C-alpha positions in Angstrom: 19.1 60.8 9.3 16.7 63.5 8.2 17.0 65.8 11.2 19.1 66.4 13.8 18.6 69.2 16.1 20.3 70.6 19.4 17.4 72.4 20.9 14.7 70.4 23.4 11.9 68.8 21.0 8.7 69.5 21.9 7.4 66.5 21.3 9.1 62.5 20.4 7.4 59.3 19.3 9.3 56.4 18.8 7.8 53.3 16.4 8.2 49.6 15.7 7.6 47.4 12.8 7.9 44.1 12.9 7.3 43.6 9.3 4.0 42.0 9.2 1.5 43.9 11.8 0.7 47.3 12.4 3.5 49.8 13.3 3.4 50.6 17.3 4.7 53.1 19.7 7.0 52.0 21.7 8.4 55.6 23.2 7.0 59.1 23.3 7.2 61.8 25.6 7.6 65.4 25.5 10.4 68.4 26.5 13.4 66.9 28.3 11.8 63.3 27.7 11.6 64.2 23.8 15.1 64.8 23.5 16.4 61.7 25.3 14.1 60.0 23.2 15.8 61.5 20.2 19.4 61.2 21.7 19.0 57.2 22.3 17.5 57.3 18.5 20.7 59.1 17.3 23.1 56.4 19.5 21.7 53.3 18.4 21.5 54.7 14.5 18.0 54.6 14.2 16.8 57.2 11.7 14.7 60.1 12.9 12.0 62.0 10.5 10.7 65.2 11.3 7.3 65.8 11.0 5.7 67.9 13.7 2.0 67.3 12.6 2.1 63.0 12.9 4.0 63.3 15.6 1.5 65.4 17.8 -1.0 62.8 16.3 1.0 60.3 16.9 1.5 61.0 20.4 -2.0 60.3 21.4 -1.4 56.7 20.2 -0.8 54.8 23.6 2.6 53.3 24.5 2.5 49.4 23.0 -0.5 50.5 20.8 -0.6 50.0 16.9 -1.0 52.9 15.0 -4.6 53.8 13.8 -5.4 52.5 10.3 -5.7 56.0 9.4 -2.3 57.2 10.0 -1.0 54.0 7.7 -0.2 55.7 4.6 2.0 58.4 6.8 3.8 55.8 8.7 4.5 53.9 5.7 6.4 57.0 4.0 8.2 56.6 7.7 9.3 53.3 7.4 9.9 53.8 3.9 12.5 56.8 5.0 14.0 54.6 7.5 14.9 51.8 5.0 16.4 54.8 2.5 18.3 55.8 4.9 19.9 52.5 6.0 20.0 51.2 2.1 17.8 48.3 3.0 14.8 46.5 1.2 12.4 44.9 3.2 12.5 41.2 3.1 9.0 40.6 1.4 10.2 43.0 -1.1 14.1 42.1 -1.7 13.3 39.4 -4.7 11.8 42.2 -6.2 15.0 44.1 -6.1 18.1 41.7 -5.9 20.2 42.4 -8.9 20.2 40.3 -12.0 22.2 36.9 -11.7 25.7 37.1 -13.3 26.2 35.9 -16.8 
């Protein structure tokens, strides 16, 4: 996890990505709700990235809506961060990163 805080968060946004379509905003909130979103993420082992400017922009996206294409690059960096933290590789890239066969 990149950022852990015990102070109340101003704003939090949760995203989901199925590996095919655009990531979607699945939860968002300010104040106590933001703190609860982050706590639930930690409880479930969801990596947390801290980018106050990006989260403010993502907070403007309606719940259940896809992330706008203009934010794809920034969100892709967050998704890559989550994969790295978990030591995983997206399924469509796994063959490229597979260990070579044993001799």
